[in-house]
C-alpha positions in Angstrom: 144.9 134.9 -52.0 147.3 135.1 -49.0 149.9 137.6 -48.2 152.5 136.9 -45.6 155.0 138.9 -43.6 157.2 138.2 -40.6 154.7 139.2 -38.0 151.2 138.9 -39.5 149.2 137.0 -42.0 146.2 138.3 -44.0 143.8 135.9 -45.7 140.2 135.8 -46.9 137.7 133.8 -44.9 135.9 131.7 -47.5 132.8 131.5 -45.3 132.0 135.2 -45.5 134.5 136.6 -48.0 135.8 139.1 -45.5 139.5 139.7 -44.9 140.9 138.6 -41.6 144.3 139.6 -40.0 146.0 137.3 -37.7 148.9 138.5 -35.5 151.1 135.5 -34.7 152.2 137.0 -31.4 148.8 136.9 -29.8 146.6 135.0 -32.3 144.0 137.8 -32.5 141.6 137.7 -35.5 140.4 141.1 -36.7 137.6 141.2 -39.2 137.1 144.1 -41.6 133.7 145.6 -40.9 131.3 145.7 -43.8 130.0 149.2 -44.5 126.4 149.8 -45.7 125.5 153.3 -46.7 122.0 154.7 -46.2 121.0 157.3 -48.7 118.3 160.1 -48.2 115.9 158.1 -50.4 116.0 155.4 -47.7 118.0 153.0 -49.9 120.8 150.9 -48.4 124.0 150.4 -50.4 126.3 147.5 -49.5 129.9 148.8 -50.3 131.2 145.2 -50.2 129.0 143.8 -52.9 128.5 147.2 -54.7 124.7 146.7 -54.7 121.6 148.0 -53.1 120.2 145.7 -50.4 117.0 145.5 -48.3 116.3 145.3 -44.6 115.6 141.6 -45.1 119.1 141.1 -46.5 120.6 143.0 -43.5 118.7 140.6 -41.3 120.4 137.7 -43.1 123.8 139.4 -42.5 123.0 139.5 -38.8 121.8 135.8 -38.8 125.0 134.7 -40.6 127.1 136.5 -38.0 128.6 139.2 -40.3 129.9 142.4 -38.7 128.7 145.6 -40.4 128.0 149.2 -39.8 125.3 151.3 -41.4 126.4 154.9 -42.1 124.5 157.9 -43.3 125.8 158.5 -46.9 126.0 162.3 -46.4 127.0 162.8 -42.7 128.7 159.5 -42.0 126.6 159.2 -38.8 126.4 155.6 -37.5 122.8 154.3 -38.1 123.5 150.7 -37.2 121.4 150.7 -34.0 118.4 152.3 -35.6 118.5 149.9 -38.6 118.7 146.9 -36.1 115.8 148.3 -34.1 113.8 148.7 -37.4 114.4 145.1 -38.2 113.2 144.1 -34.7 110.1 146.3 -35.1 109.3 144.6 -38.4 109.8 141.1 -36.8 107.6 142.1 -33.8 104.9 143.3 -36.2 105.0 140.2 -38.4 102.9 137.9 -36.4 104.5 136.0 -33.5 106.2 138.7 -31.3 109.0 137.8 -29.0 108.4 140.6 -26.5 105.2 140.9 -24.5 103.8 144.3 -23.7 104.9 143.8 -20.1 108.5 143.2 -21.2 108.5 146.3 -23.5 107.0 148.4 -20.7 109.8 147.2 -18.3 112.5 148.0 -20.8 111.1 151.5 -21.2 111.0 152.0 -17.4 114.8 151.5 -17.3 115.4 154.6 -19.5 116.4 157.4 -17.2 116.7 155.0 -14.2 119.9 154.7 -12.3 120.2 151.1 -13.5 119.9 152.0 -17.2 123.6 151.5 -17.8 123.5 147.9 -16.4 120.3 146.8 -18.1 122.0 146.4 -21.5 124.8 144.3 -20.2 122.4 142.2 -18.1 120.2 141.5 -21.2 123.3 140.8 -23.3 124.8 138.3 -20.8 121.4 136.5 -20.4 121.0 136.2 -24.2 124.5 134.9 -24.6 123.8 132.3 -21.8 120.6 131.3 -23.6 122.4 130.9 -26.9 125.2 128.9 -25.3 122.7 126.5 -23.7 120.8 126.3 -26.9 123.9 125.4 -28.9 125.0 122.8 -26.3 121.5 121.2 -26.2 120.6 121.5 -29.8 116.9 121.4 -30.3 116.3 118.5 -27.9 113.0 119.5 -26.4 110.5 122.3 -26.0 110.2 121.4 -22.4 113.9 122.3 -21.7 113.5 125.6 -23.5 110.3 126.3 -21.5 112.2 125.6 -18.3 115.0 128.0 -19.4 112.5 130.7 -20.2 110.9 130.3 -16.8 114.3 130.6 -15.1 115.2 133.7 -17.0 111.8 135.3 -16.1 112.4 134.5 -12.5 115.9 136.1 -12.7 114.6 139.2 -14.4 111.8 139.6 -11.8 114.4 139.3 -9.0 116.6 141.9 -10.8 113.7 144.3 -11.2 112.5 143.8 -7.6 116.0 144.4 -6.3 116.1 147.8 -7.8 112.6 148.8 -6.9 110.9 148.4 -10.3 107.7 146.5 -11.1 108.4 143.0 -12.4 
């Protein structure tokens, strides 16, 4: 299922059945974004599979690395962030929360603060570093993960202290 032209190639990635376009000039890969429509009855419709899906299935899309957007079926408004936050809320309520009350309180304190714009990129870069270290080490030892967690907590405390917020 490949179509070829002089400048670009389009093929289907077997791993996720999503088309990819590769420009031979700069070797950039562009994935077509999966669209999920949210209807007023709270149902979610995956336009790629032409079927209704659940939040749990959207969680699996995230876990598998699929790119997608959740759109309001009537207005077209992007609801992706609110759906992702809803999944996080369900996970946090399901037993073993990832965030302590202190962490959540500190995140809330950044809203409206001059540093609000930097907090997202700070958290994102730290999470990417953690994921990179985790992939390099595999699941060698809980001790190493504990040390990494301690280091990240120290860095976060320093960051908050530097901008006059309570760690």
